[in-house]
C-alpha positions as CSV (number, residue, x, y, z in Angstrom):
1,X,57.3,22.1,-22.8
2,X,60.8,22.4,-24.1
3,X,61.3,21.8,-27.8
4,X,65.1,22.0,-27.7
5,X,67.4,20.9,-24.8
6,X,71.1,21.3,-24.3
7,X,73.0,19.2,-21.8
8,X,76.6,20.2,-20.9
9,X,79.2,17.9,-19.3
10,X,82.7,18.7,-20.3
11,X,84.8,16.4,-18.1
12,X,85.7,12.7,-18.3
13,X,84.3,9.8,-20.2
14,X,83.1,8.2,-17.0
15,X,81.2,11.5,-16.1
16,X,79.4,11.3,-19.5
17,X,78.5,7.6,-18.9
18,X,77.1,8.6,-15.5
19,X,74.9,11.2,-17.2
20,X,73.1,8.7,-19.4
21,X,70.2,8.0,-17.0
22,X,69.4,11.7,-17.1
23,X,69.3,11.7,-20.9
24,X,67.0,8.7,-20.9
25,X,64.7,10.4,-18.4
26,X,64.4,13.6,-20.5
27,X,63.7,11.6,-23.7
28,X,60.9,9.6,-22.0
29,X,59.4,12.8,-20.6
30,X,59.8,14.9,-23.8
31,X,59.7,12.3,-26.7
32,X,59.4,15.0,-29.4
33,X,62.1,17.3,-28.0
34,X,65.5,17.7,-29.8
35,X,68.2,16.8,-27.2
36,X,71.8,17.9,-27.7
37,X,74.8,16.9,-25.5
38,X,77.9,19.1,-25.3
39,X,81.1,17.4,-24.2
40,X,84.8,17.0,-25.0
41,X,85.9,15.1,-28.1
42,X,87.5,12.3,-26.0
43,X,84.1,11.4,-24.5
44,X,81.8,12.1,-27.5
45,X,82.0,8.5,-28.9
46,X,80.2,7.2,-25.8
47,X,77.0,8.9,-27.1
48,X,77.5,8.0,-30.7
49,X,74.7,5.4,-30.9
50,X,72.6,6.6,-28.0
51,X,69.0,6.7,-29.3
52,X,68.0,9.4,-26.8
53,X,70.4,12.0,-28.1
54,X,69.8,13.8,-31.4
55,X,73.2,15.5,-31.7
56,X,76.5,15.4,-29.9
57,X,78.5,18.7,-29.8
58,X,82.2,18.7,-29.3
59,X,83.8,21.6,-27.4
60,X,86.8,23.1,-29.2
61,X,90.2,22.1,-27.9
62,X,91.6,24.3,-25.2
63,X,94.6,25.4,-27.3
64,X,92.5,26.1,-30.4
65,X,92.3,29.6,-32.0
66,X,90.0,32.1,-30.3
67,X,87.9,32.7,-33.4
68,X,87.0,29.0,-33.3
69,X,85.7,29.2,-29.7
70,X,83.9,32.4,-30.5
71,X,82.1,30.8,-33.5
72,X,81.2,27.8,-31.4
73,X,79.7,29.9,-28.6
74,X,77.8,32.0,-31.1
75,X,76.4,28.7,-32.5
76,X,75.1,27.8,-29.1
77,X,73.3,31.2,-28.9
78,X,71.9,30.9,-32.4
79,X,70.6,27.4,-31.7
80,X,67.8,28.9,-29.5
81,X,67.7,26.3,-26.8
82,X,64.6,26.3,-24.5
83,X,66.5,24.5,-21.7
84,X,70.2,24.4,-21.0
85,X,71.3,22.1,-18.2
86,X,74.8,22.3,-16.7
87,X,75.5,18.9,-15.2
88,X,78.7,20.0,-13.4
89,X,78.5,23.8,-12.8
90,X,82.2,24.2,-13.5
91,X,83.4,27.7,-14.5
92,X,83.6,27.0,-18.2
93,X,80.4,25.0,-18.4
94,X,78.5,27.7,-16.4
95,X,79.8,30.3,-18.8
96,X,78.7,28.2,-21.8
97,X,75.2,27.7,-20.2
98,X,74.9,31.5,-19.8
99,X,76.0,32.0,-23.4
100,X,73.0,30.0,-24.7
101,X,70.6,32.6,-23.2
102,X,68.1,29.8,-22.9
103,X,64.9,30.8,-21.0
104,X,65.6,28.0,-18.6
105,X,69.2,27.5,-17.5
106,X,69.6,25.1,-14.6
107,X,72.5,24.0,-12.5
108,X,73.8,23.5,-9.0
109,X,74.4,26.5,-6.7
110,X,78.2,26.8,-6.8
111,X,79.3,30.2,-5.5
112,X,79.5,32.8,-8.3
113,X,78.7,30.2,-11.0
114,X,75.0,30.1,-9.9
115,X,74.4,33.5,-11.5
116,X,74.6,31.8,-14.9
117,X,71.4,29.9,-14.1
118,X,67.7,31.0,-14.1
119,X,66.9,27.9,-12.1
120,X,69.3,27.3,-9.3
121,X,69.3,23.9,-7.6
122,X,70.7,23.6,-4.1
123,X,74.0,21.8,-3.9
124,X,74.0,18.1,-3.1
125,X,75.4,17.8,0.4
126,X,75.1,14.0,0.8
127,X,77.7,11.5,-0.6
128,X,75.8,9.4,-3.1
129,X,76.1,7.8,-6.5
130,X,77.0,10.5,-9.1
131,X,74.3,9.2,-11.5
132,X,71.8,10.1,-8.7
133,X,73.3,13.5,-8.3
134,X,72.8,14.1,-12.0
135,X,69.2,12.9,-11.8
136,X,68.4,15.3,-9.0
137,X,68.8,18.1,-11.6
138,X,65.9,16.9,-13.7
139,X,63.9,15.8,-10.6
140,X,64.1,19.4,-9.5
141,X,62.5,20.4,-12.9
142,X,59.6,17.9,-12.4
143,X,60.9,15.3,-14.7
144,X,60.2,11.7,-13.6
145,X,63.1,9.2,-13.6
146,X,63.2,5.5,-14.1
147,X,66.3,4.4,-12.2
148,X,70.1,5.0,-12.3
149,X,71.2,2.3,-14.6
150,X,73.8,3.8,-17.0
151,X,73.9,2.8,-20.7
152,X,76.3,2.5,-23.6
153,X,74.9,1.6,-27.0
154,X,77.0,-0.4,-29.5
155,X,76.8,-1.0,-33.2
156,X,76.7,-4.5,-34.7
157,X,80.3,-3.8,-36.0
158,X,81.6,-3.2,-32.5
159,X,79.8,-6.2,-31.0
160,X,81.1,-8.5,-33.8
161,X,84.7,-7.2,-33.3
162,X,84.6,-8.1,-29.6
163,X,83.1,-11.5,-30.3
164,X,85.8,-12.3,-32.9
165,X,88.6,-11.2,-30.5
166,X,87.4,-13.6,-27.8
167,X,87.2,-16.4,-30.4
168,X,91.0,-16.2,-31.0
169,X,92.9,-19.3,-29.8
170,X,94.9,-17.4,-27.1
171,X,91.7,-16.1,-25.6
172,X,89.2,-18.8,-26.1
173,X,90.8,-21.3,-23.8
174,X,90.4,-19.1,-20.7
175,X,87.9,-20.5,-18.3
176,X,87.4,-17.1,-16.8
177,X,87.6,-13.7,-18.6
178,X,89.1,-11.4,-16.0
179,X,90.2,-7.9,-16.9
180,X,92.7,-5.7,-15.0
181,X,92.7,-2.0,-15.3
182,X,95.9,-0.5,-13.6
183,X,95.5,2.9,-15.3
184,X,94.0,6.1,-13.9
185,X,93.9,9.8,-14.7
186,X,95.3,10.8,-11.3
187,X,98.3,9.4,-9.6
188,X,96.5,9.1,-6.3
189,X,94.0,6.7,-7.8
190,X,96.5,4.1,-9.0
191,X,97.0,0.9,-7.0
192,X,100.7,0.2,-6.7
193,X,102.3,-1.6,-9.6
194,X,103.9,-4.3,-7.5
195,X,100.5,-5.1,-6.1
196,X,99.2,-5.6,-9.6
197,X,102.0,-8.0,-10.3
198,X,101.2,-10.0,-7.2
199,X,97.5,-10.1,-8.1
200,X,98.4,-11.4,-11.5
201,X,100.5,-14.2,-9.9
202,X,97.6,-15.1,-7.6
203,X,95.1,-15.3,-10.4
204,X,97.4,-17.3,-12.6
205,X,98.8,-19.5,-9.9
206,X,95.5,-20.4,-8.2
207,X,93.0,-20.4,-11.0
208,X,95.2,-21.0,-14.1
209,X,93.7,-17.9,-15.7
210,X,95.7,-15.3,-17.7
211,X,94.0,-12.0,-16.8
212,X,93.6,-9.4,-19.6
213,X,95.5,-6.1,-19.1
214,X,93.6,-2.9,-20.1
215,X,95.1,0.4,-21.2
216,X,95.5,2.7,-24.1
217,X,98.6,3.9,-25.9
218,X,99.1,6.7,-23.4
219,X,99.2,4.1,-20.6
220,X,102.1,2.1,-22.0
221,X,104.6,3.1,-19.2
222,X,102.3,1.7,-16.5
223,X,101.4,-1.4,-18.6
224,X,105.1,-2.1,-19.2
225,X,105.7,-2.1,-15.4
226,X,102.8,-4.4,-14.7
227,X,103.9,-6.8,-17.4
228,X,107.6,-6.8,-16.4
229,X,108.7,-10.3,-15.4
230,X,105.3,-11.9,-15.8
231,X,104.5,-11.7,-19.5
232,X,103.7,-15.4,-19.7
233,X,100.9,-14.9,-17.0
234,X,99.1,-12.1,-18.9
235,X,97.1,-11.3,-22.0
236,X,96.6,-7.8,-23.2
237,X,93.6,-6.1,-24.7
238,X,94.2,-5.0,-28.3
239,X,94.6,-1.2,-28.7
240,X,91.3,0.0,-30.2
241,X,88.7,2.7,-30.2
242,X,86.5,3.7,-27.3
243,X,83.4,1.8,-28.2
244,X,85.2,-1.3,-29.3
245,X,86.9,-1.3,-25.9
246,X,83.5,-1.0,-24.3
247,X,82.3,-4.0,-26.3
248,X,85.3,-5.9,-25.1
249,X,84.5,-5.0,-21.5
250,X,80.9,-6.3,-22.0
251,X,82.3,-9.8,-22.6
252,X,84.2,-10.1,-19.3
253,X,83.3,-12.1,-16.3
254,X,84.9,-9.6,-14.0
255,X,86.8,-6.3,-14.3
256,X,89.2,-5.4,-11.5
257,X,90.5,-1.9,-11.6
258,X,91.3,1.6,-10.4
259,X,88.4,4.1,-10.4
260,X,88.2,5.0,-14.1
261,X,86.5,4.7,-17.4
262,X,86.6,0.9,-17.8
263,X,84.8,0.5,-14.4
264,X,82.0,2.7,-15.6
265,X,81.8,0.8,-18.8
266,X,81.4,-2.4,-16.9
267,X,78.6,-1.0,-14.8
268,X,76.8,0.2,-18.0
269,X,76.8,-3.4,-19.3
270,X,76.2,-5.2,-16.0
271,X,79.6,-6.8,-16.2
272,X,80.8,-7.6,-12.7
273,X,83.3,-5.0,-11.5
274,X,85.6,-4.7,-8.5
275,X,87.0,-1.2,-8.0
276,X,89.9,-0.2,-5.8
277,X,89.2,3.2,-4.3
278,X,91.8,5.3,-2.4
279,X,91.3,9.0,-1.9
280,X,88.0,9.3,-3.8
281,X,84.7,8.1,-2.2
282,X,83.7,4.8,-3.6
283,X,80.0,5.4,-2.9
284,X,80.1,8.3,-5.3
285,X,81.2,6.3,-8.3
286,X,79.8,2.8,-7.8
287,X,76.2,1.7,-8.5
288,X,74.6,1.0,-5.1
289,X,72.6,-2.0,-4.1
290,X,73.9,-4.1,-7.0
291,X,75.9,-7.1,-6.1
292,X,77.6,-7.2,-9.5
293,X,79.6,-4.1,-8.6
294,X,81.7,-3.8,-5.5
295,X,84.4,-1.5,-4.3
296,X,87.2,-1.9,-1.7
297,X,88.3,1.1,0.3
298,X,90.4,1.5,3.5
299,X,89.3,4.6,5.5
300,X,92.1,6.5,7.2
301,X,91.6,9.6,9.4
302,X,93.0,11.7,6.5
303,X,90.4,10.6,3.9
304,X,88.8,10.0,1.6
305,X,90.4,13.3,0.8
306,X,89.5,13.7,-2.9
307,X,93.1,14.8,-3.6
308,X,94.6,14.0,-7.0
309,X,98.1,13.7,-5.6
310,X,98.8,12.2,-2.2
311,X,100.7,14.8,0.0
312,X,102.4,12.3,2.3
313,X,106.0,11.2,1.8
314,X,107.1,7.8,0.4
315,X,109.3,6.8,3.4
316,X,108.0,4.0,5.5
317,X,108.4,3.5,9.3
318,X,107.4,7.1,10.2
319,X,105.0,8.1,12.9
320,X,102.6,9.5,10.3
321,X,100.9,8.4,7.2
322,X,102.9,7.4,4.2
323,X,102.4,7.9,0.5
324,X,99.1,6.4,-0.8
325,X,98.6,4.5,2.5
326,X,94.9,4.2,1.8
327,X,95.6,2.1,-1.3
328,X,98.6,0.2,0.3
329,X,96.1,-1.2,2.9
330,X,94.2,-2.9,0.1
331,X,96.5,-5.9,-0.3
332,X,96.6,-8.2,-3.3
333,X,95.4,-11.1,-1.1
334,X,92.3,-9.1,-0.1
335,X,91.5,-8.2,-3.7
336,X,92.0,-11.8,-4.8
337,X,89.7,-13.1,-2.1
338,X,87.0,-10.6,-3.0
339,X,87.3,-11.4,-6.7
340,X,86.9,-15.1,-5.8
341,X,83.7,-14.3,-3.8
342,X,82.3,-12.4,-6.7
343,X,83.0,-15.1,-9.2
344,X,82.1,-18.0,-6.9
345,X,85.6,-19.5,-7.3
346,X,87.8,-20.8,-4.5
347,X,91.6,-20.9,-4.5
348,X,93.0,-24.1,-6.0
C-alpha cells in the first residue's frame, strides 16, 4: 500500500489534462496516500484546484543553473516516494524516475529507458485514446479505473470571470457561442489561415454569428492573419491566464480548432468540440464514443505520419503530395457542414 506517490509528465498542457483520469483512479484506490504530480511550469496551473493531487511540483527551466536542477533532483530522492510512475517514458522523465529510487518505479518499455523502472509495462501497440494509454499504467499495477473522462477544476473566481465576460454587450447578443482555435504548437498541425478566414465568413454569413478567436500573446502573428480583412465578423477572447481561459471554453456551444490545448479543455468540460487533424492520429487525442467530440481527418498514403513539419513542397500541380495536403483536403465547407450537424443548425 503506497503512502507517497509521484507522477511525472513533463510535456504539454494537453498531456497533463489527459493524465487526470489516472490521478482520479489512484486517489480512489489509495484515499490516504499523498499524491504529487511533476510537470513543467506552463502546465502546472491545470492541476491547481484538483482535489486528488496533494502537491504539484514544477521542473526547473531547461536553461536554469545546474545547481538548481541538482537541488531539485535531490529533493525527489529525499521525498522517499513509494511509487514513481513515469507517464511518458521520455529520456528526462525516465532519468528523474530513476533518481527518486522509489521501491516501485513504473513506466513503458522504451528501449534503454526501461532500465529506469522496477516495473516495466509493455509498450502500447494499438492506436487508442491517450487517456486510456495512461490508465493502462495503473491497470497494470492492479488499480481499478472509473472511466476516461478528463477533468479540470475551477475556482469560483475563474467561473465568475467567465460568466461576466459573456454578459458583456458585445458577447451577450450572440445566439451561438462558437470558438475558433487556429493556433498549434507544431506547424504541421495548423489548418491553413485562408481556410480559417473562409470558415469565419461561412459562420457569419449563414448564421449571423461572430465566432470567438482563441490564442495567447505568443500566437498574435497567426491571429492577425486570421483577422485580416474580416475584423467585423469576429470576436476575440480576452488574453488571460490558463484556468480563466478554461472557464471561458466551458461556456462555449462549440469549439472548432487544431489539435491542441483548447480542444482538451473542451473535452474536460463536455463542451462540444470539432478538431481538425492532419499528421497526428485523431483517435489518439479525441475522446471515443462521445458524440459531443468529433474530429475530421483525411487519410493519405503518407500518413498520419506524426511529423511536426510537413516534408512535402508547397508547389501545386505536381505528381506527388503537396505541403500539408492532409489538412488542405479538409475544406472550410466540410468543416462548416460538420459544425452545423453538431449544433443542429442548418445554413440560412
